Structure formats: C-alpha cells, structure tokens
C-alpha positions, -999 to +999 in steps of 0.1 A: -244+097-153-277+090-135-300+112-121-305+120-085-340+104-083-331+073-089-298+072-063-321+050-037-335+022-066-300+023-077-284+015-046-311-010-034-313-027-068-268-034-065-273-048-028-303-070-040-283-080-071-252-087-050-270-109-026-293-132-051-259-136-076-240-148-041-272-170-028-272-184-064-236-194-063-237-213-033-272-223-031-282-238-062-263-269-073-271-266-113-251-250-129-273-241-161-297-226-133-273-210-117-261-192-142-296-182-156-306-163-124-274-145-125-276-134-156-311-124-150-305-104-123-280-085-137-299-077-170-325-060-144-302-042-132-285-029-162-324-020-170-323+000-141-291+020-149-303+027-187-334+040-174-323+064-146-291+076-170-288+115-171-268+121-198-252+158-203-266+179-231-256+218-239-287+235-251-281+263-271-307+293-253-326+304-284-355+330-272-375+320-308-375+281-305-392+259-282-369+227-275-382+191-267-384+189-231-380+151-230-367+120-251-393+098-272-416+097-303-440+125-311-476+115-309-497+140-315-495+173-334-528+192-336-551+214-322-569+213-291-591+229-265-574+228-233-595+228-203-574+235-173-555+269-173-561+288-207-597+275-214-594+282-252-576+267-283-538+258-287-517+239-305-507+202-290-476+184-291-473+155-275-441+133-273-444+098-257-417+079-237-409+046-238-392+030-205-357+026-229-358+071-231-338+093-209-368+105-186-356+137-171-379+165-183-359+199-195-374+234-196-390+241-233-380+279-229-367+303-207-393+323-186-411+323-154-429+303-139-463+312-137-483+284-127-476+246-114-501+225-099-501+187-092-533+163-099-538+127-083-556+106-111-553+070-130-523+052-144-541+045-179-515+036-210-497+069-216-510+069-252-544+065-241-566+098-252-580+112-219-542+100-201-537+138-203-570+147-181-575+112-162-537+099-153-518+113-121-501+146-137-487+178-132-489+211-153-468+235-156-472+271-174-440+292-184-440+331-195-418+348-214-421+378-239-416+359-272-437+329-268-463+341-238-472+311-220-467+277-227-481+245-206-463+216-205-474+186-185-461+159-174-483+123-173-478+091-157-484+060-175-494+022-169-457+018-156-449+054-141-457+056-106-441+089-094-436+124-111-406+144-099-417+180-105-396+207-099-409+241-110-422+267-085-443+294-093-425+329-099-395+311-102-370+318-131-357+290-152-337+286-181-338+265-216-326+231-210-321+229-173-335+199-156-374+202-148-379+167-130-382+134-136-408+106-142-406+078-131-409+045-154-424+051-187-449+085-197-458+115-218-454+147-219-477+173-233-468+207-244-500+236-254-487+262-274-499+298-286-518+292-323-491+314-341-467+291-330-452+269-359-442+238-353-413+220-366-422+184-359-449+159-374-462+126-357-437+101-354-407+120-353-380+111-326-367+138-306-342+141-282-350+164-246-326+196-245-313+194-282-340+193-306-361+223-316-397+216-321-414+248-330-408+284-333-422+320-334-430+334-366 
C-alpha cells in the first residue's frame, strides 16, 4: 500500500522513468550506457515507491501507553523546557526518520486535539539541536484523561520540504490512526508530563503504531 500523499509523485515518477527508459532504448547506441541509464532510473523509482509505502498496522488501543508516532531511531530522551505551548518542563522523546523509514505520522494516543499550529522555518538537518525551534514544523497537542496534554511536533529536515498535518482542533482522534505525513526525511518530538515513565532509550529503533514508548504509573 502507498500513502495518498505520494500519489502524484508516484504517477509522475512512473511516466518519467518510462519515457527515459524508452528514449534510452532507441537513442543510446552504447549498450553498457543504455543499460546503466535504465537501471539508474529504475532504482530511483524503487526509492520513491519505498518512501511512500504505507504498511497496514493494527494498533491495540491502550489508554495507559503512548505508542511511537513514527518509524525511526530515538535520538533524544531528556527533561527540557518546552517554550511554545506549555512554557514549563517536560520530558522530550525525539525520533529521527531517515529517507528509508516509513514516513506516516500516527496519533500517539486517543483524545481531543487541543492545539494545531503550522510554523514556516528553515531546513536544518533534522538532528540539529535547534531544528525543533527553527525548522518548518507543526505543533499538535492532544488531551485525554489519562495523560492530560501531550504535545508532538513534526519537523522538516534538510531534504523534507512538505509537512502534511491532519490534526484539526477540537476533533477526537484514535490512537494509531493516520495523523499526517512528512515528505523525505525528518523528525518528530514528543513532550510528555514529567510523571510519565519512558519505555525507550537513545538509539532504540521503534515502529510507528506498534511500539510502546511510554506509560503512566
């Protein structure tokens, strides 16, 4: 399955690859060069297809656990001061996605969307310490009776140039459902209440909609 956000790019890629492959077949006389061109464009098409893949995942609803919102590697687990919404100390868990990860964003918990805001910005590499504050990003806050308010932030990276956010304020969302998409590499930050027990550590690899990353006492 492929994500709907990639449909236009996938169709365009198919047309371009087919055109280049056909032109190479009839216009390039050197056999080795013709094969190299055709193989190269085919590899590029495969990379586009794998980036927009959207594997079906079943998330068991668990009100006492937060699930990973995206696929990737945990790069930050620490207490920080969250400046935009809470303006107090929170536990931050950050997950970095390479271009080879699934880039679907999923809701980390069920609840009500209390805040949803887009911020234009720079395109620093996603692991840069200031990317959470300076890069193009969206900030979304979910609320339920178990965790209170939990903030997650979609952050564009050096390659990512479009963040898609489906969260609309005052709507009810379900844990594990599709919350958006970030095109071509990025990061997601979670800001959790201080009493939350973190179940992951730096360098852990997590799968969105599947792995549990935190729970309440």
